[in-house]
LUMFI-254474 format. One record per residue: residue number from 0; x, y, z of N, C-alpha, C, O in turn; residue in one letter. Coordinates in Angstrom, 1 decimal, decimal comma, always signed. Example, Ala and Ser with C-alpha at 12.3 -4.5 7.8 and 13.67 -1.06 7.14 Angstrom:
0/+13,2/-5,7/+7,8/+12,3/-4,5/+7,8/+13,2/-3,3/+7,8/+14,2/-3,3/+8,5/A
1/+12,8/-2,2/+7,1/+13,7/-1,1/+7,1/+12,9/+0,0/+7,9/+13,4/+1,1/+8,0/S
//
This chain:
0/-31,4/-4,1/-1,9/-30,2/-4,9/-2,7/-29,4/-4,0/-3,8/-29,8/-3,2/-4,6/X
1/-28,2/-4,6/-3,5/-26,9/-3,9/-4,4/-27,7/-6,0/-6,4/-28,1/-7,1/-6,5/X
2/-27,5/-4,9/-7,2/-27,7/-5,1/-8,3/-26,3/-5,1/-8,9/-26,0/-4,0/-9,4/X
3/-25,4/-6,1/-9,0/-24,3/-6,6/-8,5/-24,3/-7,0/-10,6/-24,0/-6,1/-11,4/X
4/-24,5/-8,1/-11,1/-23,9/-8,3/-12,9/-25,9/-9,4/-12,1/-26,8/-9,5/-11,2/X
5/-25,6/-10,0/-13,3/-26,6/-10,8/-13,5/-25,7/-12,0/-15,0/-25,3/-12,0/-16,1/X
6/-25,8/-13,1/-13,4/-25,5/-14,3/-13,9/-26,3/-14,9/-15,0/-25,5/-15,0/-15,9/X
7/-27,0/-15,1/-15,1/-27,6/-16,0/-15,9/-29,2/-15,7/-16,5/-30,1/-15,2/-15,8/X
8/-29,3/-16,0/-18,0/-29,9/-15,8/-19,3/-31,2/-15,4/-18,7/-31,3/-15,0/-17,5/X
9/-32,6/-15,5/-19,6/-33,7/-16,1/-19,9/-33,8/-17,0/-19,2/-32,6/-17,2/-18,9/X
10/-34,4/-17,9/-18,7/-34,9/-19,7/-18,0/-36,0/-19,6/-18,6/-35,8/-20,3/-19,6/X
11/-36,8/-19,1/-18,6/-38,1/-19,1/-19,4/-38,5/-18,4/-21,1/-37,7/-17,6/-21,6/X
12/-39,5/-18,7/-21,6/-39,4/-18,0/-22,4/-41,1/-16,9/-21,6/-40,8/-15,7/-21,6/X
13/-42,4/-17,1/-21,0/-42,8/-16,2/-20,3/-42,4/-15,3/-19,7/-41,5/-15,5/-18,9/X
14/-42,7/-14,5/-19,7/-42,7/-12,9/-19,2/-42,3/-12,8/-18,2/-41,4/-12,1/-17,8/X
15/-43,1/-13,7/-17,5/-43,7/-13,8/-16,1/-42,8/-14,7/-15,3/-42,5/-14,4/-14,1/X
16/-42,3/-15,7/-15,8/-41,3/-16,1/-14,9/-39,8/-16,6/-15,7/-39,3/-17,7/-15,6/X
17/-39,2/-15,5/-16,6/-37,6/-14,8/-16,6/-37,3/-14,3/-15,2/-37,7/-13,6/-14,2/X
18/-36,2/-15,4/-15,8/-35,4/-15,1/-13,5/-33,8/-15,0/-14,2/-33,3/-15,3/-15,3/X
19/-33,3/-14,4/-13,3/-32,2/-14,2/-13,5/-30,8/-14,1/-12,0/-30,8/-13,3/-11,0/X
20/-29,8/-15,0/-12,3/-29,2/-14,8/-10,9/-29,3/-13,7/-10,3/-30,5/-13,5/-10,2/X
21/-28,7/-12,6/-9,6/-28,9/-11,7/-9,3/-27,5/-12,0/-7,5/-27,7/-12,7/-6,5/X
22/-26,5/-11,5/-7,7/-24,8/-11,3/-6,4/-25,2/-10,1/-6,1/-25,1/-9,3/-7,0/X
23/-25,9/-9,5/-4,6/-25,7/-9,0/-3,8/-24,2/-8,3/-2,9/-23,1/-8,6/-3,4/X
24/-24,4/-7,7/-2,0/-23,1/-7,4/-2,0/-22,9/-7,8/-0,9/-22,7/-6,9/-0,1/X
25/-22,8/-8,8/-0,5/-22,2/-10,7/+0,5/-21,6/-11,1/-0,3/-20,5/-11,5/+0,1/X
26/-21,8/-11,3/-1,9/-21,7/-12,8/-2,4/-22,2/-13,4/-2,8/-22,0/-14,0/-3,8/X
27/-23,4/-13,4/-1,8/-24,5/-14,5/-1,8/-25,4/-14,3/-3,3/-25,4/-13,2/-3,8/X
28/-26,0/-15,2/-3,8/-27,4/-15,4/-5,2/-28,4/-15,2/-4,3/-28,2/-14,8/-3,1/X
29/-29,7/-15,4/-5,2/-30,1/-15,1/-5,3/-31,1/-15,0/-6,5/-31,0/-13,9/-7,1/X
30/-32,3/-16,0/-7,3/-32,5/-15,7/-8,4/-34,2/-15,6/-8,4/-35,0/-16,5/-8,1/X
31/-34,3/-13,4/-9,4/-35,3/-13,1/-9,3/-35,9/-12,3/-10,7/-35,1/-12,0/-11,6/X
32/-36,8/-12,2/-10,6/-37,0/-12,0/-11,9/-36,0/-10,7/-13,3/-36,0/-9,5/-13,0/X
33/-35,5/-11,0/-14,2/-34,9/-10,4/-14,6/-34,9/-9,2/-15,1/-35,2/-9,5/-16,3/X
34/-34,8/-7,8/-15,1/-35,4/-7,5/-15,2/-35,5/-6,5/-16,9/-36,5/-6,0/-17,5/X
35/-34,0/-6,8/-17,3/-34,0/-6,2/-18,8/-34,0/-7,4/-19,9/-33,5/-7,0/-21,0/X
36/-34,3/-8,4/-19,9/-34,3/-9,0/-21,3/-35,8/-9,0/-21,1/-36,6/-8,7/-20,2/X
37/-35,9/-9,5/-22,6/-37,5/-9,3/-23,6/-38,0/-10,1/-23,5/-37,1/-11,0/-23,8/X
38/-39,0/-10,7/-23,4/-40,3/-11,4/-22,6/-41,3/-12,1/-23,7/-42,1/-11,2/-24,2/X
39/-41,4/-12,9/-24,0/-41,6/-13,4/-25,3/-42,9/-14,1/-24,6/-42,9/-14,6/-23,5/X
40/-44,3/-14,0/-25,6/-45,8/-14,0/-24,2/-45,9/-15,1/-25,9/-45,4/-14,7/-26,9/X
41/-46,7/-17,0/-25,8/-47,9/-16,4/-26,1/-49,0/-16,9/-26,2/-48,8/-17,7/-25,2/X
42/-49,9/-17,2/-26,5/-51,5/-17,0/-26,2/-52,0/-17,6/-27,7/-51,8/-17,4/-28,9/X
43/-53,0/-18,8/-26,8/-53,6/-20,0/-27,7/-54,8/-19,3/-27,1/-54,7/-18,5/-26,2/X
44/-56,1/-19,6/-27,7/-57,6/-20,3/-27,4/-57,9/-20,2/-27,9/-57,6/-19,5/-28,9/X
45/-59,2/-21,6/-27,7/-60,2/-22,0/-28,4/-61,9/-21,6/-27,3/-62,5/-22,1/-26,4/X
46/-61,9/-20,6/-28,2/-63,4/-20,4/-28,4/-65,2/-21,3/-28,9/-65,5/-21,8/-30,0/X
47/-65,9/-21,2/-28,1/-67,3/-22,0/-28,5/-68,6/-21,2/-27,6/-69,0/-21,1/-26,4/X
48/-69,2/-20,8/-28,8/-70,3/-20,0/-28,4/-71,0/-20,6/-28,9/-70,8/-21,1/-30,0/X
49/-72,5/-20,9/-27,6/-73,5/-21,7/-28,1/-74,6/-20,8/-29,3/-75,4/-21,4/-29,9/X
50/-74,4/-19,7/-29,4/-75,7/-19,6/-30,8/-76,2/-20,3/-31,9/-75,8/-20,2/-33,1/X
51/-76,6/-20,7/-31,7/-76,6/-22,1/-33,0/-76,8/-20,8/-34,2/-75,7/-20,9/-34,6/X
52/-77,2/-20,2/-34,8/-77,3/-19,1/-35,8/-76,2/-18,9/-35,9/-76,1/-18,8/-37,1/X
53/-74,9/-18,9/-35,5/-73,6/-18,5/-36,3/-73,4/-18,9/-37,5/-74,3/-19,4/-38,2/X
54/-72,2/-18,9/-37,9/-72,1/-19,9/-38,9/-70,7/-21,2/-38,5/-70,6/-22,3/-39,0/X
55/-69,6/-20,3/-37,2/-68,8/-21,0/-36,8/-68,5/-20,9/-35,2/-67,6/-20,2/-34,7/X
56/-69,3/-21,6/-34,5/-69,6/-21,9/-33,3/-68,4/-21,9/-32,5/-68,3/-21,1/-31,5/X
57/-67,2/-22,8/-32,7/-66,1/-22,7/-32,2/-64,7/-22,0/-32,8/-64,3/-22,8/-33,6/X
58/-64,2/-21,2/-32,8/-62,9/-21,0/-33,4/-61,6/-21,0/-32,2/-61,7/-21,5/-31,1/X
59/-60,8/-20,6/-32,6/-59,0/-20,6/-32,0/-58,6/-19,2/-32,7/-59,0/-18,6/-33,7/X
60/-57,5/-19,1/-31,4/-57,4/-17,6/-31,1/-55,9/-18,6/-31,3/-55,8/-19,8/-31,1/X
61/-54,8/-17,8/-31,9/-53,6/-17,7/-31,3/-52,6/-16,7/-31,5/-52,0/-16,8/-32,6/X
62/-52,0/-15,5/-30,5/-50,7/-14,5/-31,4/-49,5/-15,0/-29,8/-49,4/-15,4/-28,6/X
63/-49,1/-14,6/-30,6/-47,4/-14,4/-29,7/-47,1/-12,9/-30,0/-47,5/-12,1/-30,9/X
64/-46,1/-12,7/-29,0/-45,4/-11,1/-29,0/-43,9/-11,1/-28,4/-43,3/-11,9/-27,7/X
65/-43,7/-10,4/-28,7/-42,6/-10,4/-28,4/-43,0/-8,6/-27,1/-43,6/-7,7/-27,6/X
66/-42,5/-8,4/-25,6/-42,8/-7,3/-25,3/-41,2/-7,2/-24,8/-40,5/-8,3/-24,6/X
67/-40,3/-5,6/-24,5/-40,1/-5,3/-24,0/-40,2/-3,1/-23,8/-40,5/-2,1/-24,5/X
68/-39,4/-3,5/-22,2/-39,6/-1,7/-22,3/-38,7/-0,7/-22,8/-37,6/-0,7/-22,3/X
69/-39,2/+0,3/-24,0/-37,8/+1,1/-24,8/-36,7/+1,1/-23,9/-35,5/+0,6/-24,0/X
70/-37,7/+2,1/-22,7/-36,8/+2,6/-22,0/-35,6/+1,9/-21,1/-34,4/+2,4/-21,1/X
71/-35,9/+0,7/-20,4/-34,9/-0,3/-19,9/-34,3/-0,3/-21,1/-34,2/-1,0/-20,1/X
72/-33,8/-0,3/-22,2/-33,4/-0,9/-23,1/-32,4/+0,3/-23,7/-31,3/+0,4/-24,3/X
73/-33,4/+1,5/-23,1/-32,3/+2,7/-23,6/-31,6/+3,2/-22,9/-30,7/+4,0/-23,2/X
74/-31,9/+2,3/-21,3/-30,8/+3,1/-20,1/-30,1/+1,9/-19,2/-29,7/+1,9/-18,0/X
75/-30,2/+1,2/-20,0/-29,5/+0,0/-19,8/-28,2/+0,5/-19,2/-27,9/+0,4/-18,0/X
76/-27,2/+1,3/-20,2/-25,8/+1,1/-20,0/-25,4/+1,7/-19,1/-24,3/+1,7/-18,6/X
77/-26,6/+2,4/-18,4/-26,4/+3,8/-17,2/-26,8/+3,1/-16,4/-25,9/+2,9/-15,6/X
78/-28,2/+1,9/-15,7/-28,2/+1,7/-14,9/-26,7/+0,7/-14,5/-26,4/+0,6/-13,4/X
79/-26,2/+0,3/-15,3/-25,4/-1,1/-15,4/-23,7/+0,5/-14,7/-23,6/+0,3/-13,4/X
80/-23,3/+0,9/-14,8/-22,7/+1,7/-14,4/-22,8/+2,4/-13,0/-21,9/+2,8/-12,3/X
81/-24,9/+2,5/-12,8/-24,5/+3,1/-11,2/-24,6/+1,9/-10,6/-24,3/+2,0/-9,4/X
82/-25,1/+0,1/-11,3/-24,8/-0,5/-10,4/-23,9/-0,8/-10,0/-23,6/-1,1/-8,8/X
83/-22,6/-1,1/-11,4/-21,1/-0,4/-10,7/-20,8/-0,2/-9,4/-20,4/-1,0/-8,6/X
84/-21,1/+1,6/-9,2/-20,6/+2,3/-9,1/-21,5/+2,1/-7,2/-20,9/+2,2/-6,1/X
85/-22,4/+2,0/-7,3/-23,1/+1,3/-5,9/-22,1/-0,5/-5,6/-21,9/-1,1/-4,5/X
86/-21,9/-0,8/-6,4/-21,2/-2,3/-5,2/-19,9/-1,3/-5,4/-19,3/-1,6/-4,3/X
87/-18,7/+0,0/-6,2/-17,7/+0,0/-5,2/-17,8/+0,7/-4,0/-17,1/+0,6/-3,0/X
88/-19,2/+1,5/-4,2/-19,3/+2,1/-2,5/-19,6/+1,4/-2,0/-19,6/+1,8/-0,9/X
89/-20,2/+0,0/-1,9/-20,5/-0,7/-1,5/-19,1/-1,7/-0,6/-18,8/-1,9/+0,6/X
90/-18,7/-1,9/-1,7/-16,4/-1,8/-1,6/-15,9/-0,7/-0,4/-15,4/-1,1/+0,6/X
91/-16,0/+0,6/-0,6/-15,4/+1,7/+0,3/-16,3/+1,4/+1,8/-16,1/+1,3/+3,0/X
92/-17,2/+1,5/+1,2/-17,9/+1,7/+3,0/-17,4/+0,0/+3,8/-17,6/-0,4/+5,0/X
93/-17,0/-0,4/+3,0/-16,7/-2,2/+3,9/-14,9/-1,9/+3,9/-14,1/-2,8/+4,3/X
94/-14,5/-1,1/+3,6/-13,1/-1,0/+3,8/-12,4/+0,2/+4,5/-11,3/+0,4/+4,7/X
95/-14,3/+1,3/+5,1/-13,8/+2,3/+5,9/-14,8/+1,9/+7,1/-14,9/+2,8/+8,0/X
96/-15,4/+0,6/+7,3/-15,6/+0,5/+8,5/-14,6/-0,4/+8,9/-14,1/-0,1/+9,9/X
97/-14,1/-1,8/+8,0/-12,7/-2,2/+9,0/-11,5/-1,2/+9,2/-10,6/-1,5/+10,0/X
98/-11,4/-0,1/+8,7/-10,1/+1,6/+9,5/-11,0/+1,6/+10,0/-11,6/+0,7/+9,5/X
99/-11,8/+2,2/+11,1/-12,1/+2,2/+12,0/-12,4/+0,9/+13,3/-12,2/+1,2/+14,5/X
100/-12,8/-0,1/+13,0/-12,6/-1,2/+13,7/-11,7/-1,5/+13,9/-11,6/-2,3/+14,8/X
101/-10,3/-1,1/+12,8/-9,2/-1,7/+13,5/-8,5/-0,2/+14,1/-7,6/-0,2/+15,0/X
102/-9,0/+1,0/+13,7/-8,4/+2,1/+14,2/-9,1/+2,0/+15,7/-8,1/+1,7/+16,5/X
103/-10,4/+2,0/+16,6/-10,5/+2,3/+17,4/-10,1/+1,0/+18,5/-10,3/+1,1/+19,7/X
104/-9,2/-0,5/+17,9/-8,2/-1,4/+18,4/-7,8/-1,2/+19,4/-8,1/-1,1/+20,6/X
105/-6,3/-0,7/+17,9/-5,3/+0,5/+18,3/-5,2/+0,9/+19,9/-4,5/+0,8/+20,9/X
106/-7,0/+1,9/+19,3/-6,8/+2,9/+20,3/-7,1/+2,3/+21,4/-6,9/+3,0/+22,4/X
107/-7,6/+1,4/+21,6/-8,2/+0,9/+23,3/-7,0/+0,5/+23,7/-6,6/+1,1/+24,7/X
108/-6,0/-0,5/+23,1/-4,7/-1,4/+23,3/-3,9/+0,4/+23,8/-3,8/+1,0/+24,8/X
109/-3,8/+0,5/+23,2/-2,6/+2,2/+23,1/-3,4/+3,2/+24,9/-2,8/+4,1/+25,5/X
110/-4,8/+2,7/+25,4/-5,4/+3,0/+26,6/-5,1/+2,4/+27,7/-4,4/+3,0/+28,5/X
111/-5,5/+0,8/+27,7/-5,2/+0,1/+28,0/-4,1/+0,2/+28,8/-4,1/+0,6/+29,9/X
112/-3,1/-0,3/+28,0/-1,7/+0,1/+28,1/-1,4/+1,3/+28,6/-0,4/+1,0/+29,3/X
113/-1,6/+2,7/+28,8/-1,8/+3,8/+29,3/-2,2/+3,2/+31,2/-1,3/+3,4/+32,1/X
114/-3,6/+2,4/+31,5/-4,0/+2,0/+32,2/-2,9/+1,5/+32,7/-2,2/+2,2/+33,4/X
115/-2,5/+0,3/+32,4/-1,3/-0,7/+32,8/-0,6/+0,8/+33,8/-0,8/+1,2/+34,9/X
116/+0,2/+1,1/+32,9/+1,8/+2,1/+33,3/+0,9/+2,7/+33,6/+0,3/+2,5/+32,5/X
117/+0,0/+3,5/+34,4/-0,5/+4,3/+35,5/-0,6/+3,3/+36,8/-0,3/+3,8/+37,9/X
118/-1,2/+1,9/+36,8/-1,1/+0,9/+37,6/-0,1/+0,9/+38,3/+0,0/+1,0/+39,5/X
119/+0,7/+0,7/+37,4/+2,5/+0,0/+38,0/+2,9/+1,6/+39,0/+3,0/+1,9/+40,2/X
120/+3,0/+2,2/+38,0/+3,0/+3,9/+39,0/+2,7/+4,1/+40,9/+3,3/+4,4/+42,0/X
121/+1,2/+3,4/+40,4/+0,0/+4,2/+41,5/+0,9/+3,1/+42,4/+1,4/+3,5/+43,4/X
122/+0,9/+2,0/+42,2/+1,3/+0,9/+43,2/+2,4/+0,7/+43,9/+2,3/+0,1/+44,9/X
123/+3,7/+1,3/+43,4/+5,2/+1,8/+43,3/+5,5/+3,1/+44,6/+6,3/+3,2/+45,5/X
124/+4,6/+3,7/+44,1/+4,1/+4,7/+45,0/+3,3/+5,2/+46,2/+3,4/+6,3/+46,8/X
125/+2,1/+3,3/+46,5/+1,4/+3,2/+46,7/+2,4/+2,2/+48,4/+2,1/+2,1/+49,6/X
126/+3,6/+1,6/+47,7/+4,4/+0,7/+48,4/+5,6/+2,2/+49,1/+5,9/+2,3/+50,3/X
127/+6,1/+3,2/+48,0/+7,2/+4,6/+48,5/+6,1/+5,3/+49,9/+7,0/+5,5/+50,8/X
128/+4,8/+5,6/+50,5/+4,1/+5,9/+51,2/+3,6/+5,3/+52,1/+2,9/+5,8/+53,0/X
129/+4,0/+3,5/+52,0/+3,3/+2,5/+53,4/+5,1/+2,8/+54,0/+5,3/+2,9/+55,2/X
130/+5,9/+2,9/+53,3/+7,5/+2,4/+53,7/+8,0/+4,1/+54,2/+9,0/+4,4/+54,9/X
131/+6,9/+5,1/+53,6/+7,4/+6,4/+54,7/+7,1/+6,3/+55,6/+8,0/+6,2/+56,5/X
132/+5,6/+6,2/+56,0/+4,5/+5,9/+57,3/+4,6/+5,1/+58,6/+3,9/+5,2/+59,7/X
133/+6,0/+3,7/+58,0/+6,4/+2,7/+58,8/+7,4/+3,5/+59,1/+7,5/+3,6/+60,4/X
134/+8,2/+4,0/+58,5/+10,0/+5,1/+59,2/+9,8/+5,8/+59,8/+10,8/+6,4/+60,2/X
135/+7,8/+6,5/+60,3/+7,6/+7,8/+60,7/+6,7/+7,2/+61,8/+6,6/+8,0/+62,8/X
136/+6,3/+6,3/+61,9/+5,8/+6,0/+62,7/+6,7/+5,5/+64,0/+7,5/+4,6/+64,1/X
137/+6,0/+6,7/+65,1/+7,1/+5,7/+66,2/+6,8/+4,1/+66,6/+5,9/+3,3/+66,3/X
138/+8,2/+4,0/+67,4/+7,5/+2,7/+67,9/+7,2/+2,5/+69,2/+7,4/+3,3/+70,1/X
139/+6,8/+1,6/+69,2/+6,1/+1,3/+70,6/+7,5/+1,8/+71,8/+8,7/+1,5/+72,1/X
140/+5,9/+3,0/+72,4/+7,7/+2,9/+73,2/+7,3/+2,8/+74,5/+6,2/+3,3/+74,6/X
141/+7,7/+2,3/+75,8/+7,1/+1,8/+77,4/+7,8/+2,1/+78,6/+7,3/+1,7/+79,7/X
//
């Protein structure tokens, strides 16, 4: 799918649920994971251990993390350029296809007109030959 531009930003703080609206070559949009947005992940755990000799057999763990691929961040301008170039390529291909179809229609119309003219010439030639045949045919001799 052609990535033209990202329409919305992060919709959720969980990295697995980041979404963005992606516009493809046909102008339709779909919601897909956003590849360039950092993820904020939170983790809360409550743990229990049945070992009665532990001083604390219940404990809680909480952590927050911000994740993002540095390579993706540094290559973002290049990837955006590539996306723009792909979009321009799609537009040029569409124009080339339209031009090719228009040329084919023009040639087909020209061939049709030529076939019509050839038919009319052959029709007139047939009429001339039929008249010549009637003129040269001897009349009933009795």
